[in-house]
Backbone as a printed PyTorch tensor [residue, N CA C, xyz], in Angstrom:
tensor([[[ -0.4400, -39.2730,  -2.7680],
         [ -0.4950, -37.8100,  -2.8800],
         [  0.3690, -37.3690,  -4.0540]],

        [[ -0.1930, -36.4710,  -4.8480],
         [  0.5720, -35.9150,  -5.9740],
         [  0.4290, -34.4040,  -5.9890]],

        [[  1.5570, -33.7410,  -6.0620],
         [  1.5880, -32.3050,  -6.2770],
         [  2.3350, -32.0650,  -7.5740]],

        [[  1.7560, -31.2610,  -8.4270],
         [  2.3920, -31.0020,  -9.7120],
         [  2.4660, -29.5100,  -9.9540]],

        [[  3.6880, -29.0120, -10.0810],
         [  3.8980, -27.6000, -10.3910],
         [  4.0860, -27.4400, -11.8910]],

        [[  3.5250, -26.3810, -12.4270],
         [  3.7490, -26.0870, -13.8370],
         [  3.5930, -24.5940, -14.0710]],

        [[  3.9940, -24.1620, -15.2600],
         [  3.9140, -22.7460, -15.6010],
         [  5.2550, -22.0750, -15.7530]],

        [[  6.3410, -22.8090, -15.4860],
         [  7.6600, -22.2250, -15.6310],
         [  7.9960, -21.9430, -17.0890]],

        [[  9.0960, -21.2510, -17.2810],
         [  9.5160, -20.9370, -18.6310],
         [ 10.6980, -19.9980, -18.6170]],

        [[ 11.0640, -19.5340, -19.7940],
         [ 12.1700, -18.5930, -19.9490],
         [ 11.6200, -17.2040, -20.2200]],

        [[ 12.0210, -16.2460, -19.3980],
         [ 11.5240, -14.8780, -19.5280],
         [ 12.6880, -13.9000, -19.4210]],

        [[ 12.3820, -12.6430, -19.6940],
         [ 13.3700, -11.5790, -19.5900],
         [ 13.2480, -10.9020, -18.2250]],

        [[ 14.3260, -10.2910, -17.7840],
         [ 14.2940,  -9.5300, -16.5340],
         [ 13.1850,  -8.4860, -16.6070]],

        [[ 12.4430,  -8.3710, -15.5130],
         [ 11.3350,  -7.4380, -15.4530],
         [  9.9960,  -8.0330, -15.8260]],

        [[ 10.0120,  -9.2120, -16.4150],
         [  8.7650,  -9.8770, -16.8240],
         [  8.0440, -10.4940, -15.6290]],

        [[  6.8490, -10.9790, -15.9160],
         [  6.0440, -11.6700, -14.9090],
         [  5.7190, -13.0820, -15.3860]],

        [[  5.3620, -13.9140, -14.4330],
         [  5.0400, -15.3060, -14.7260],
         [  4.1050, -15.8010, -13.6300]],

        [[  3.2350, -16.7280, -13.9580],
         [  2.3970, -17.3260, -12.9340],
         [  2.5990, -18.8290, -12.9110]],

        [[  2.9440, -19.3370, -11.7530],
         [  3.0750, -20.7700, -11.5500],
         [  1.8070, -21.3020, -10.8950]],

        [[  1.5130, -22.5570, -11.1990],
         [  0.3780, -23.2310, -10.5790],
         [  0.8470, -24.5450,  -9.9800]],

        [[  0.1350, -24.9810,  -8.9660],
         [  0.4120, -26.2770,  -8.3500],
         [ -0.9180, -26.9530,  -8.0820]],

        [[ -1.1310, -28.0840,  -8.7150],
         [ -2.3610, -28.8210,  -8.4810],
         [ -2.0880, -30.0080,  -7.5680]],

        [[ -3.0400, -30.3260,  -6.7290],
         [ -2.8770, -31.3880,  -5.7520],
         [ -3.9560, -32.4440,  -5.9280]],

        [[ -3.5680, -33.6810,  -5.6910],
         [ -4.5260, -34.7810,  -5.7020],
         [ -4.0990, -35.7950,  -4.6480]],

        [[ -5.0750, -36.5660,  -4.1990],
         [ -4.7670, -37.5950,  -3.2140],
         [ -4.7240, -37.1030,  -1.7800]],

        [[ -5.0940, -35.8610,  -1.5630],
         [ -5.1690, -35.3260,  -0.2130],
         [ -6.3580, -34.3760,  -0.1270]],

        [[ -6.7640, -34.0930,   1.0950],
         [ -7.8320, -33.1100,   1.3010],
         [ -7.1600, -31.7570,   1.3030]],

        [[ -7.2590, -31.0610,   0.1840],
         [ -6.4320, -29.8950,  -0.0700],
         [ -6.5460, -28.8380,   1.0170]],

        [[ -7.7490, -28.5630,   1.4610],
         [ -7.8960, -27.4700,   2.4250],
         [ -7.5610, -27.9030,   3.8530]],

        [[ -7.0330, -29.1080,   4.0130],
         [ -6.4660, -29.5130,   5.2910],
         [ -4.9770, -29.2070,   5.3930]],

        [[ -4.4230, -28.6940,   4.2860],
         [ -2.9820, -28.4920,   4.2140],
         [ -2.6350, -27.0330,   3.9370]],

        [[ -1.6480, -26.5430,   4.6770],
         [ -0.9770, -25.3250,   4.2600],
         [ -0.1090, -25.6750,   3.0670]],

        [[  0.0640, -24.7100,   2.1800],
         [  0.8230, -24.9590,   0.9620],
         [  1.9370, -23.9340,   0.8310]],

        [[  2.9430, -24.2910,   0.0820],
         [  4.0440, -23.3440,  -0.0790],
         [  4.8650, -23.6020,  -1.3150]],

        [[  5.7620, -22.6610,  -1.5670],
         [  6.6990, -22.7470,  -2.6780],
         [  8.1290, -22.6480,  -2.1460]],

        [[  8.9650, -23.4750,  -2.6890],
         [ 10.3980, -23.3990,  -2.4690],
         [ 11.0670, -23.3130,  -3.8390]],

        [[ 12.3340, -22.9090,  -3.8310],
         [ 13.0730, -22.9090,  -5.0830],
         [ 14.5070, -23.3350,  -4.8230]],

        [[ 15.1070, -23.8490,  -5.8820],
         [ 16.4970, -24.2860,  -5.7770],
         [ 17.2280, -23.8920,  -7.0420]],

        [[ 18.2000, -23.0330,  -6.8660],
         [ 19.0550, -22.6400,  -7.9790],
         [ 20.2180, -23.6130,  -8.0860]],

        [[ 20.8200, -23.6470,  -9.2420],
         [ 21.9180, -24.5770,  -9.4890],
         [ 23.0440, -24.3360,  -8.4870]],

        [[ 23.4300, -25.3870,  -7.7930],
         [ 24.5270, -25.2890,  -6.8410],
         [ 24.1780, -24.6790,  -5.5050]],

        [[ 22.8960, -24.3960,  -5.2890],
         [ 22.4860, -23.7740,  -4.0280],
         [ 21.4820, -24.6610,  -3.2920]],

        [[ 21.2960, -24.3510,  -2.0270],
         [ 20.3240, -25.0980,  -1.2430],
         [ 18.9030, -24.6610,  -1.5950]],

        [[ 17.9770, -25.5620,  -1.3190],
         [ 16.5730, -25.2270,  -1.5460],
         [ 16.1530, -24.1840,  -0.5200]],

        [[ 15.4600, -23.1470,  -0.9770],
         [ 15.0830, -22.0660,  -0.0790],
         [ 13.5850, -21.8070,  -0.1110]],

        [[ 13.0780, -21.3240,   1.0040],
         [ 11.6700, -20.9720,   1.1350],
         [ 11.3510, -19.7440,   0.2860]],

        [[ 10.2290, -19.7960,  -0.4070],
         [  9.7760, -18.6660,  -1.2170],
         [  8.5070, -18.0450,  -0.6290]],

        [[  7.4870, -18.8650,  -0.4290],
         [  6.2090, -18.3420,   0.0540],
         [  5.3650, -19.4850,   0.5880]],

        [[  4.4510, -19.1520,   1.4830],
         [  3.4980, -20.1490,   1.9600],
         [  2.1550, -19.4820,   2.2290]],

        [[  1.1310, -20.3200,   2.2880],
         [ -0.2320, -19.8200,   2.4680],
         [ -0.9890, -20.7890,   3.3590]],

        [[ -1.7830, -20.2290,   4.2440],
         [ -2.5270, -21.0470,   5.1940],
         [ -3.6440, -21.8230,   4.5080]],

        [[ -4.2570, -22.7160,   5.2540],
         [ -5.3020, -23.5850,   4.7000],
         [ -6.4330, -22.7880,   4.0520]],

        [[ -6.8240, -21.7270,   4.7100],
         [ -7.9480, -20.9310,   4.2020],
         [ -7.5010, -19.8830,   3.1830]],

        [[ -6.2030, -19.6280,   3.1540],
         [ -5.6790, -18.5620,   2.2980],
         [ -5.6110, -17.2240,   3.0010]],

        [[ -5.9900, -17.1950,   4.2570],
         [ -6.0440, -15.9340,   4.9740],
         [ -4.7060, -15.4000,   5.4380]],

        [[ -3.7170, -16.2690,   5.5210],
         [ -2.3780, -15.8450,   5.9570],
         [ -1.3500, -16.2660,   4.9250]],

        [[ -0.4270, -15.3620,   4.6410],
         [  0.6410, -15.6590,   3.6960],
         [  1.9780, -15.2160,   4.2840]],

        [[  3.0350, -15.8790,   3.8560],
         [  4.3890, -15.5710,   4.3140],
         [  5.3140, -15.6100,   3.1030]],

        [[  6.3580, -14.7810,   3.1530],
         [  7.2670, -14.6920,   2.0130],
         [  8.7210, -14.6620,   2.4670]],

        [[  9.5810, -15.2230,   1.6320],
         [ 10.9970, -15.0730,   1.8510],
         [ 11.4190, -13.6330,   1.5840]],

        [[ 12.4760, -13.2110,   2.2430],
         [ 12.9020, -11.8110,   2.1260],
         [ 13.2190, -11.4150,   0.6900]],

        [[ 13.7740, -12.3320,  -0.0800],
         [ 14.2130, -11.9870,  -1.4310],
         [ 13.0650, -11.8050,  -2.4170]],

        [[ 11.8570, -12.2090,  -2.0440],
         [ 10.7330, -12.1000,  -2.9780],
         [  9.6030, -11.2070,  -2.4650]],

        [[  9.7260, -10.7250,  -1.2550],
         [  8.6700,  -9.8760,  -0.6890],
         [  8.4190,  -8.6740,  -1.5850]],

        [[  7.1400,  -8.4070,  -1.8280],
         [  6.7710,  -7.2720,  -2.6590],
         [  6.7800,  -7.5660,  -4.1490]],

        [[  7.3220,  -8.7130,  -4.5390],
         [  7.3790,  -9.0690,  -5.9600],
         [  6.5540, -10.3080,  -6.2870]],

        [[  6.4720, -11.2260,  -5.3680],
         [  5.7390, -12.4720,  -5.5850],
         [  4.4790, -12.4700,  -4.7290]],

        [[  3.4400, -13.1330,  -5.2350],
         [  2.1930, -13.2530,  -4.5000],
         [  1.6910, -14.6860,  -4.5710]],

        [[  1.4490, -15.2760,  -3.4070],
         [  0.9260, -16.6400,  -3.3490],
         [ -0.5830, -16.5840,  -3.0890]],

        [[ -1.3050, -17.4940,  -3.7140],
         [ -2.7510, -17.5780,  -3.5150],
         [ -3.1860, -19.0220,  -3.7180]],

        [[ -4.4210, -19.3040,  -3.3810],
         [ -4.9240, -20.6650,  -3.5740],
         [ -6.4160, -20.6250,  -3.8720]],

        [[ -6.8650, -21.6610,  -4.5480],
         [ -8.2840, -21.8600,  -4.8390],
         [ -8.6240, -23.2580,  -4.3580]],

        [[ -9.2050, -23.3450,  -3.1780],
         [ -9.4780, -24.6570,  -2.5970],
         [-10.5050, -25.4450,  -3.4110]],

        [[-11.3720, -24.7740,  -4.1040],
         [-12.3630, -25.4700,  -4.9340],
         [-11.6940, -26.1790,  -6.1100]],

        [[-10.5240, -25.6920,  -6.4920],
         [ -9.8090, -26.2860,  -7.6310],
         [ -8.5840, -27.0800,  -7.1860]],

        [[ -8.3880, -27.2100,  -5.8840],
         [ -7.2010, -27.9140,  -5.3790],
         [ -5.9180, -27.3670,  -5.9990]],

        [[ -5.8480, -26.0640,  -6.0980],
         [ -4.7270, -25.4400,  -6.7970],
         [ -4.1850, -24.2550,  -6.0110]],

        [[ -2.8660, -24.1480,  -6.0250],
         [ -2.1610, -23.0070,  -5.4530],
         [ -1.4400, -22.2900,  -6.5930]],

        [[ -1.2760, -20.9900,  -6.4320],
         [ -0.6300, -20.1910,  -7.4570],
         [  0.5210, -19.3850,  -6.8640]],

        [[  1.4470, -19.0270,  -7.7290],
         [  2.4980, -18.0940,  -7.3590],
         [  2.6640, -17.1120,  -8.5130]],

        [[  2.3050, -15.8650,  -8.2640],
         [  2.4900, -14.8130,  -9.2460],
         [  3.8710, -14.2040,  -9.0350]],

        [[  4.7110, -14.2870, -10.0440],
         [  6.0690, -13.7550,  -9.9800],
         [  6.1340, -12.4870, -10.8230]],

        [[  6.5650, -11.4120, -10.2220],
         [  6.6640, -10.1360, -10.9270],
         [  8.0630,  -9.5560, -10.7400]],

        [[  8.3870,  -8.6070, -11.6000],
         [  9.7070,  -7.9490, -11.5310],
         [ 10.8240,  -8.9690, -11.4100]],

        [[ 10.7590,  -9.9650, -12.2500],
         [ 11.7410, -11.0440, -12.1810],
         [ 13.1400, -10.5550, -12.5250]],

        [[ 14.1180, -11.1330, -11.8830],
         [ 15.5130, -10.8330, -12.1750],
         [ 16.2810, -12.1490, -12.2830]],

        [[ 17.4850, -12.1120, -12.8360],
         [ 18.2260, -13.3670, -13.0560],
         [ 18.4410, -14.1850, -11.7830]],

        [[ 18.4600, -13.5210, -10.6260],
         [ 18.6370, -14.2530,  -9.3650],
         [ 17.4260, -15.1100,  -9.0130]],

        [[ 16.3290, -14.9140,  -9.7040],
         [ 15.1360, -15.7360,  -9.4880],
         [ 15.1790, -17.0310, -10.2890]],

        [[ 16.1860, -17.2060, -11.1040],
         [ 16.3240, -18.4310, -11.8890],
         [ 16.5140, -19.6270, -10.9660]],

        [[ 15.6250, -20.6010, -11.0910],
         [ 15.6550, -21.7610, -10.2010],
         [ 14.5740, -22.7420, -10.6330]],

        [[ 14.6510, -23.9250, -10.0590],
         [ 13.5250, -24.8500, -10.1450],
         [ 12.6090, -24.5420,  -8.9680]],

        [[ 11.3570, -24.3340,  -9.2440],
         [ 10.3760, -23.9970,  -8.2220],
         [  9.5540, -25.2420,  -7.8870]],

        [[  9.4470, -25.5130,  -6.5890],
         [  8.7380, -26.6900,  -6.1030],
         [  7.5630, -26.2650,  -5.2330]],

        [[  6.4590, -26.9710,  -5.3580],
         [  5.3720, -26.7400,  -4.4160],
         [  5.4430, -27.7820,  -3.3080]],

        [[  4.8820, -27.4340,  -2.1720],
         [  5.0130, -28.2570,  -0.9780],
         [  3.7660, -28.1450,  -0.1270]],

        [[  3.5390, -29.1640,   0.6850],
         [  2.3750, -29.1880,   1.5670],
         [  2.8020, -29.5220,   2.9890]],

        [[  2.1100, -28.9120,   3.9450],
         [  2.3750, -29.1540,   5.3590],
         [  1.0600, -29.2480,   6.1070]],

        [[  0.9490, -30.2830,   6.9360],
         [ -0.3120, -30.5020,   7.6640],
         [ -0.5050, -29.5230,   8.8090]],

        [[  0.5820, -28.9450,   9.3290],
         [  0.4520, -28.1750,  10.5770],
         [  0.1980, -26.6940,  10.3470]],

        [[  0.7540, -26.1310,   9.3090],
         [  0.4930, -24.7150,   9.0950],
         [  1.5170, -24.0390,   8.2050]],

        [[  1.1320, -22.8810,   7.6970],
         [  1.9710, -22.1550,   6.7520],
         [  3.2740, -21.6860,   7.3880]],

        [[  3.2370, -21.3200,   8.6610],
         [  4.4510, -20.8520,   9.3280],
         [  5.5030, -21.9500,   9.3990]],

        [[  5.0740, -23.1840,   9.4840],
         [  6.0280, -24.2970,   9.5320],
         [  6.8930, -24.3230,   8.2820]],

        [[  6.3190, -23.9910,   7.1550],
         [  7.0800, -24.0130,   5.9110],
         [  8.1310, -22.9160,   5.8670]],

        [[  7.8920, -21.8180,   6.5770],
         [  8.8700, -20.7360,   6.6440],
         [ 10.1930, -21.2470,   7.2060]],

        [[ 10.1100, -22.2180,   8.0830],
         [ 11.3130, -22.7170,   8.7570],
         [ 12.1520, -23.6490,   7.8940]],

        [[ 11.6360, -23.9780,   6.7190],
         [ 12.4960, -24.6910,   5.7940],
         [ 11.9740, -26.0120,   5.2850]],

        [[ 12.7140, -26.5880,   4.3560],
         [ 12.2970, -27.8310,   3.7000],
         [ 12.0640, -28.9990,   4.6610]],

        [[ 12.6890, -28.9910,   5.8030],
         [ 12.5430, -30.1070,   6.7380],
         [ 11.1020, -30.2740,   7.1910]],

        [[ 10.3170, -29.2150,   7.1140],
         [  8.9300, -29.2650,   7.5760],
         [  7.9270, -29.5800,   6.4720]],

        [[  8.4090, -29.9340,   5.3270],
         [  7.5130, -30.2800,   4.2250],
         [  7.0760, -31.7300,   4.3490]],

        [[  5.7820, -31.9500,   4.2330],
         [  5.2660, -33.3200,   4.2920],
         [  5.1730, -33.9430,   2.8970]],

        [[  4.8320, -33.1240,   1.9230],
         [  4.7510, -33.6190,   0.5530],
         [  5.3930, -32.6030,  -0.3830]],

        [[  6.1720, -33.1330,  -1.3130],
         [  6.8000, -32.3170,  -2.3520],
         [  6.1650, -32.6000,  -3.6930]],

        [[  6.1370, -31.5710,  -4.5240],
         [  5.7620, -31.7700,  -5.9060],
         [  6.9950, -31.7700,  -6.7890]],

        [[  6.8140, -32.2010,  -8.0110],
         [  7.8840, -32.0730,  -8.9910],
         [  8.0120, -30.5950,  -9.3600]],

        [[  9.2020, -30.1790,  -9.6620],
         [  9.4500, -28.7740,  -9.8800],
         [  9.1800, -28.3080, -11.2940]],

        [[  9.1870, -27.0000, -11.4240],
         [  9.0760, -26.3700, -12.7320],
         [ 10.1730, -25.3070, -12.8260]],

        [[ 10.8650, -25.2810, -13.9610],
         [ 12.0350, -24.4230, -14.1000],
         [ 11.6390, -23.0250, -14.5740]],

        [[ 12.1620, -22.0380, -13.8570],
         [ 12.0170, -20.6390, -14.2600],
         [ 13.4100, -20.1060, -14.5710]],

        [[ 13.5680, -19.6010, -15.7720],
         [ 14.8450, -19.0410, -16.1990],
         [ 14.6350, -17.5790, -16.5660]],

        [[ 15.3970, -16.7030, -15.9140],
         [ 15.2730, -15.2710, -16.1610],
         [ 16.5900, -14.7670, -16.7380]],

        [[ 16.5240, -14.1970, -17.9200],
         [ 17.7350, -13.6770, -18.5590],
         [ 17.7300, -12.1530, -18.5000]],

        [[ 18.9400, -11.6160, -18.4520],
         [ 19.0680, -10.1500, -18.3200],
         [ 19.0370,  -9.4600, -19.6740]]])
């Protein structure tokens, strides 16, 4: 199984960015997918998750109303639209997969079955 996140970069506060995560080696629509992030010196935290069909989404409190998670099962790809970025959003963003459901990912990294390599988002003020 391979998950690869990409799309990170350096942006200014208030800018937007879209991250993508492509999956291979698994039946994509059998898995709930999610995003976590880890800032320097901090623990990895839940950002967003999406159910197998895309019908249900969940967000961490710090990103609600600013980030939007989506998926395209035909392309084996999940997306994260980041808007109104601020310096506190600076982190490495990781995509993750869970066989049981999107809500499981809300409970934290311990429920992740597969991790992808991260992509760095840097937001300057």
